[in-house]
Residue frames as qw, qx, qy, qz and C-alpha x, y, z in Angstrom:
[[0.549, -0.277, -0.374, -0.694, 57.10, -17.12, 5.06],
 [0.164, -0.140, 0.811, -0.544, 55.58, -18.11, 8.38],
 [0.679, -0.112, -0.436, -0.580, 52.91, -20.72, 7.69],
 [0.574, -0.316, 0.626, -0.423, 51.53, -22.77, 10.56],
 [0.171, 0.190, -0.936, -0.242, 51.61, -26.48, 9.96],
 [0.421, 0.273, 0.770, -0.393, 47.91, -27.35, 9.81],
 [0.318, 0.361, 0.774, 0.411, 45.50, -28.18, 7.01],
 [0.090, 0.874, 0.457, -0.138, 43.21, -25.17, 7.51],
 [0.177, -0.784, 0.209, 0.557, 46.06, -22.70, 7.16],
 [0.318, -0.148, 0.734, 0.582, 47.25, -24.41, 3.99],
 [0.239, 0.592, 0.743, 0.200, 43.72, -24.33, 2.58],
 [0.001, 0.920, 0.236, -0.314, 43.37, -20.62, 3.34],
 [0.237, -0.594, 0.458, 0.618, 46.72, -19.85, 1.72],
 [0.311, 0.103, 0.823, 0.464, 45.63, -21.90, -1.29],
 [0.198, 0.743, 0.639, -0.008, 42.39, -19.94, -1.67],
 [0.134, -0.723, -0.008, 0.677, 44.04, -16.52, -1.86],
 [0.103, -0.307, 0.579, 0.748, 45.23, -16.65, -5.49],
 [0.069, 0.370, 0.847, 0.375, 42.14, -18.29, -7.02],
 [0.039, -0.799, -0.533, 0.274, 39.88, -15.77, -5.27],
 [0.126, -0.649, 0.180, 0.728, 42.11, -12.96, -6.49],
 [0.123, -0.028, 0.757, 0.641, 41.92, -14.38, -10.03],
 [0.039, 0.614, 0.784, 0.081, 38.13, -14.54, -9.75],
 [0.083, -0.805, -0.270, 0.521, 37.96, -10.94, -8.54],
 [0.115, -0.493, 0.415, 0.756, 40.18, -9.69, -11.36],
 [0.073, 0.048, 0.832, 0.548, 38.67, -11.79, -14.17],
 [0.067, -0.548, -0.818, -0.161, 34.97, -11.71, -13.30],
 [0.162, -0.823, -0.428, 0.337, 34.42, -8.46, -11.43],
 [0.189, -0.677, 0.164, 0.692, 37.01, -5.95, -12.65],
 [0.110, 0.419, -0.603, -0.670, 37.55, -6.99, -16.27],
 [0.690, 0.271, 0.581, -0.336, 34.35, -8.87, -17.13],
 [0.778, 0.418, 0.440, 0.163, 35.20, -10.70, -20.42],
 [0.274, 0.948, -0.144, -0.070, 37.86, -8.16, -21.41],
 [0.440, -0.641, 0.591, 0.215, 41.16, -9.88, -20.53],
 [0.006, 0.221, -0.879, -0.422, 41.12, -12.85, -22.88],
 [0.657, 0.108, 0.127, -0.735, 37.55, -13.28, -24.17],
 [0.829, 0.213, -0.419, -0.304, 38.10, -16.58, -26.01],
 [0.627, 0.094, -0.702, 0.324, 40.12, -18.15, -23.15],
 [0.457, -0.714, -0.005, -0.530, 38.22, -17.53, -19.89],
 [0.904, -0.396, -0.140, 0.077, 40.17, -20.14, -17.88],
 [0.610, 0.486, -0.291, 0.554, 43.61, -18.54, -18.21],
 [0.174, -0.683, 0.357, -0.614, 43.56, -16.44, -14.99],
 [0.855, -0.387, 0.186, -0.291, 42.55, -19.51, -12.99],
 [0.950, 0.171, -0.108, 0.237, 45.22, -21.70, -14.57],
 [0.340, 0.628, -0.355, 0.603, 47.87, -19.07, -13.79],
 [0.490, -0.602, 0.330, -0.537, 46.68, -18.97, -10.16],
 [0.982, -0.152, 0.066, -0.088, 46.82, -22.78, -10.00],
 [0.771, 0.419, -0.250, 0.408, 50.34, -22.77, -11.42],
 [0.026, 0.655, -0.407, 0.636, 51.49, -20.26, -8.80],
 [0.770, -0.447, 0.224, -0.396, 49.82, -22.39, -6.10],
 [0.987, 0.068, -0.088, 0.119, 51.78, -25.41, -7.29],
 [0.489, 0.540, -0.365, 0.580, 55.05, -23.46, -7.10],
 [0.358, -0.603, 0.347, -0.622, 54.08, -22.33, -3.60],
 [0.952, -0.221, 0.004, -0.212, 53.32, -25.97, -2.77],
 [0.808, 0.316, -0.333, 0.369, 56.91, -26.91, -3.60],
 [0.155, 0.544, -0.430, 0.704, 58.27, -24.37, -1.14],
 [0.657, -0.466, 0.207, -0.555, 55.84, -25.36, 1.61],
 [0.992, -0.076, -0.097, -0.010, 56.79, -29.03, 1.33],
 [0.633, 0.438, -0.370, 0.520, 60.48, -28.10, 1.23],
 [0.124, -0.551, 0.401, -0.721, 60.01, -26.22, 4.53],
 [0.257, -0.076, -0.934, 0.238, 58.63, -29.43, 6.11],
 [0.410, 0.112, 0.343, -0.838, 55.11, -28.04, 6.52],
 [0.006, -0.063, -0.953, -0.297, 53.42, -31.26, 5.43],
 [0.119, 0.567, 0.765, -0.280, 49.93, -30.63, 6.81],
 [0.179, 0.705, 0.037, -0.686, 49.78, -27.11, 5.35],
 [0.063, 0.336, -0.722, -0.602, 50.97, -28.57, 2.04],
 [0.089, 0.293, 0.948, 0.088, 48.17, -31.11, 2.07],
 [0.169, 0.708, 0.489, -0.481, 45.59, -28.36, 2.64],
 [0.131, 0.638, -0.309, -0.693, 47.08, -26.32, -0.20],
 [0.026, -0.131, 0.894, 0.427, 47.13, -29.36, -2.48],
 [0.165, 0.474, 0.856, -0.123, 43.48, -30.21, -1.79],
 [0.197, 0.767, 0.242, -0.560, 42.30, -26.64, -2.46],
 [0.066, 0.524, -0.553, -0.644, 44.41, -26.41, -5.63],
 [0.095, 0.084, 0.954, 0.271, 42.97, -29.68, -6.89],
 [0.189, 0.633, 0.697, -0.279, 39.39, -28.56, -6.19],
 [0.163, 0.753, -0.044, -0.637, 39.95, -25.20, -7.90],
 [0.024, -0.323, 0.768, 0.553, 41.48, -27.01, -10.89],
 [0.144, 0.334, 0.927, 0.097, 38.44, -29.27, -11.20],
 [0.166, 0.754, 0.472, -0.425, 36.04, -26.33, -10.87],
 [0.088, 0.659, -0.321, -0.674, 37.94, -24.27, -13.45],
 [0.079, -0.101, 0.891, 0.436, 37.93, -27.24, -15.80],
 [0.151, 0.499, 0.851, -0.060, 34.19, -27.80, -15.38],
 [0.111, 0.832, 0.423, -0.343, 32.98, -24.18, -15.48],
 [0.040, 0.835, -0.204, -0.509, 35.55, -22.25, -17.53],
 [0.041, -0.415, 0.781, 0.465, 37.34, -24.62, -19.92],
 [0.791, 0.319, 0.239, -0.464, 35.01, -26.01, -22.53],
 [0.438, -0.181, 0.806, 0.356, 35.96, -29.10, -24.50],
 [0.517, 0.442, -0.241, -0.692, 35.04, -29.27, -28.16]]
């Protein structure tokens, strides 16, 4: 995987899976995948981003890893606020 070592590239790589999860969950299958657990597609995308983060840091792409980490953290907070409801 050829990832340039800058923060913007890492952030763009980190946005791919959450945007894909949004497209699948909200546009294609509106409330049909898992109706009582709407945050699952986003949590799966975040988990895959964290696995990708491990490989980016292992390849010594520190700046790209920081961009990916920041985007993953922001998406996690947004999914927690808007999709996961505490009782």
